[in-house]
N, C-alpha and C positions, 0 to 999 in steps of 0.2 A: 504494499499499499504507500503511495506516496504522502510524504508527511506535509503538514500544513505549510511550511517553508518552501519545500519544493512544488506545491501547487501555486503559491503565491510566486515564486520565481518564474513559473511557466506563463501564469497571466500577466505579469509583467513584461515579459517578453513577446507577447503576442499584440501588445501596444492596445489601442483604443477600445476594441470590442472583445479583448482576450477574455475578460472574465466570463462573458457570455458563452463564447466558444467553448471554453474548458468545462464550465458548469453544465452545458447540455450535453457535452460528451460524456461526462460522469453519469449523469441521469439516463442517457441512452443504455449505458453499460449496465446500470442496476436493472433496467427494464429487461435488457437481453438476458440477464441472469436468471430473474425471476419469471419471466413470461407475462407478466402482469401489467396492465395499465398503471402508470405512475405519475403522479401529481405532487409537485413541491410547492406547500404554501409556507413561506418563511418571511418575517419582518426583522427589521434591525434593533430590536429591543436589548440585544445584549451587545451591541455595538458600543464602540467608543464614542460615537457620536450623539447617543441616546440623549444627553441633556439639551442638546440644540433642537431637539423636534417634538412639536405637540404629541401627546399620547395617543389621540385618535387617529393620527396617521399610521402608526404601527400596530393598532388594533384591530380585531374583527369587527367589520362594519358592513351593513346593508350595501354600501357602495362597492364592496368586493363582489357583488353578484355578477357583474359584467366580466371579472376576472374569471370566476368559476365557469362561467359560460364560454369563454374562450378556451379555457384549458380542457374542458370536457369536449369541445367541438372535435367531431371526426374520430374520437376514441370508439373503438368496437368492441372491447372485451367485456366481460362481465364480473372480472374481480380487479380490485383496485389496492394498489399502495399508496396511501398519502403519506408523505413525510411532512411532519407538522413541527412548526418551530415558532410559538406565538406567546405572548403575554396574556392572551384573551381578547376581551371586549364584550361586545353586546349578545346577551343571551338570545335575544329575538333572532339576531344575523346566524348565530349558531345554529338555531333551530331551521332556518331557511337552507343554509348549507346541507344540513343533515338530510332534509327532505328531498333535496335536489341530488344529492349522491345516492340515497337509498331507492331513488326512483328508476336509476339506472344499473346500480350494481347490486349483484347477489351475495358477494363477499368483498368485505372491506377490511383491511388491515392497516391500523394507523402506527406509522413508525416515528418514534420520538428520539432524534439523535442527541437533543439537549433537555429542552423544557418546553412543554405544553400545558399552559396554566390556565386557570379559570376557564372561561368559556371555550378554549381549546382543550381543556380536559373533558368538558361535556361532548366536545365532537369525538374525542378519543373513546368515551363511552357508548358511543352509537356504533363503533365497529365491531366486528365479529372477535377480534383480539387486537391486542397492543404489541408493538415489538420495542422494547426498551433496552438499553445498555444499562451498566450497573451504575453510570453516572447519570442517567437520565431522570427526569422529574416530572410528574404531574403536579397538579396544585388542588386546593380546596375550591370548591365552587360556589362559595357563600357569596352572593352579590355586593357588588359595592355601589352606592348611588352618590351622584353628582348634583348638588342644588346650589342655588345661589342664596348666600347669606350676607351680613354685614361686612362679614371680613372678606366677601367676595365669593369666588366658586370654592365650594367644598365638597370632597370626596370622601364617605364615610361607609363603613360596613353596615349594611341593612341591620343586621343583629344587634350591632352596638346601640343604634338608634333605639330600638324595642328595649333594650336592656337598661338604656338611661331614662326612659321613661318610666319602666318599672321601678327602678331605684328612686326616682323622684315621688313616685306614689308611696312608696314605702317609707321614705324619710319624712315626708310632708304628713302622712298618717301617725307618725310617731312623734313629730314635732310640728305643729303647723306653724310656728314662726318662720319654718324654711321655706314656705310658700312662695314669698316674693323672691327670695334667692333663686329658686328653680324657675319661677315665671320670665325673670330676666335671662335666664340661662338658655332656655328653650323658645324665646320669643321669636328668633330669627329662624326658626324651623318654619317651611312653607306648609299650608293647609293640606291635609290628606297624607302625609308623610308616612304615618304610622301605617295606614292601609296599603301604602305603595311599598314600604318596606316588607310587610307580610307576604304581598302577593309576589315580590320579586323573590324571595326565599322560597314560597312554594312553587314558583314557576320553575326554578332552577332545579329542585329536587325532584319534582314530578316528571320532568322531561327526561333527566338522566335514569331514573327508575324506569320509565317506559322504554327508552332504548336499551337498556340492558337487558330487562325481561323479552323484548322482541328479537334483539340480535346475538349480543354476547352470550346471554345465559339462555337461549332459546331451547337448547337441548336438555337444561337442568331441571329435573322434576320439581325442585324447590326454588324455581326461579323468581316467583313473585316476591317471596320473603327475603330472599337473598339480594335481589335488586333493590328492594326497597331499603334494606340494611346499609347496602353500599352508598347509595345515593344519600340518605341522612347522614351516612359518616362523612361523606365529602363535603355535605353542605354544613356541617357542624362547626360554626365559627368559635364555638366557646371551646372545644376541643382543640382546634389547629391554633388557636391564638393569633396567627397571622395569615393574612390573605396570600402572601407570598410563601408560605411554607412550603417546601419542596418534599413531595411525596415520593419516595424511591421505590424501586423495584420490588424490594423486599415487604416494603409496607403494603404495596399494591396487591402483590401475591396474598399477604395474609388476610386481606380483607376479602378475598376471594374474585377480584378482578383478573381476567384472562389476560395473562402477560407472557409473552415468549421472550427469551434472554438473547440479545443481540449476539453477545460474545459465543454464543455456542455454535455459531458457523462463522469461521474466520473470513471466509470470502465474501459472504453477506456483509458482515460487519465492515470489512475494507470498502466494499463499494458503496454502502450507506455513508460511512464518514467521510468518504472522498466529495460525495455530493454535498455533505454539510458544509465541509471547510471551505469548498468552491462558492456555496452560498454565503457563507460568512464573509470572505473574501471580496464578494460583489460589493457588499455594503461598505467595505473599507475604501475600495478604489474608485466608486462610482458615486452618484447622489441619488441612487436608489434606496429606498425605505422598505419597501415591501414587493414582492412578487409571488405571484402564481404561474406556475407553468407546467406543462406536461412532457414527456419523454420524447415527442414528436417535434411539434412546432410552435403551437399557441402559447402565447404568454401575455402577461400582464403586470406593469410595475407601477409602483407609486413613487414619483420622482418630487422630492422636496415634499410639499404638504399637497400636491395635486396629483390625483391618481390618473392615469392616461393608459389606454390601451396603445400597444407598440405592434405596429403591422410588420 
């Protein structure tokens, strides 16, 4: 397997479009090895330039749908390998992606060469199985909500808002004099926030439970209870403590998630990591922030903060 440095040297030697030539070559090599349609969805969320770009640019959004349409166009297979590297994003966008992929493919394997967090974990749970390395990570699916407040835009865990209101009720019941203090603290919350938080939590957990039971655990006689337990565990913000907590391969297996170990096949591991390294180097040597492409020709990139299809 070429090292990351060797891939970088080759990209630089190819000049202007070298990153695309090299990345697509490795992507085709992976497809030739597996015989499965192959799509790469990656964003620059682990790149050195991350502080310079808005979060929505690298997240899963409904605007990505055009990219998914381009990536699936012309593919004829019924089995898919989806290489996924993403911090997450919109649960509704993830739902739309899953519906689109599942309308076409009978068998889907999600490959996580590094990290697929939050809404990306939700997508991974819609697969028949997940392929992870010993270094790979999924993440909790507890939703995060962004709303306007006196301090500007604030992003918080939906569960933390519910917990804060419960704490307020308890403390005021014990000491009514604290009512004014709590009123000032929560005055900036928009109307309907509590209902929105609970709905977001219920939606994330219920969709993952549905997908697990329908696809990954479809042949398990106890699929309903197992899928519910896994989904509730993934969505348990109190247990995970941090939305960015990495869930490694052993934790995933212990919970009953169907995971194959990337290191079990050295040849497959080398081909997957070559694609991943080439993808990460694309972000370093170009203005690209996100791309969706298949093993043949169609691809879609996000440059700077504007997503554009590339012909």
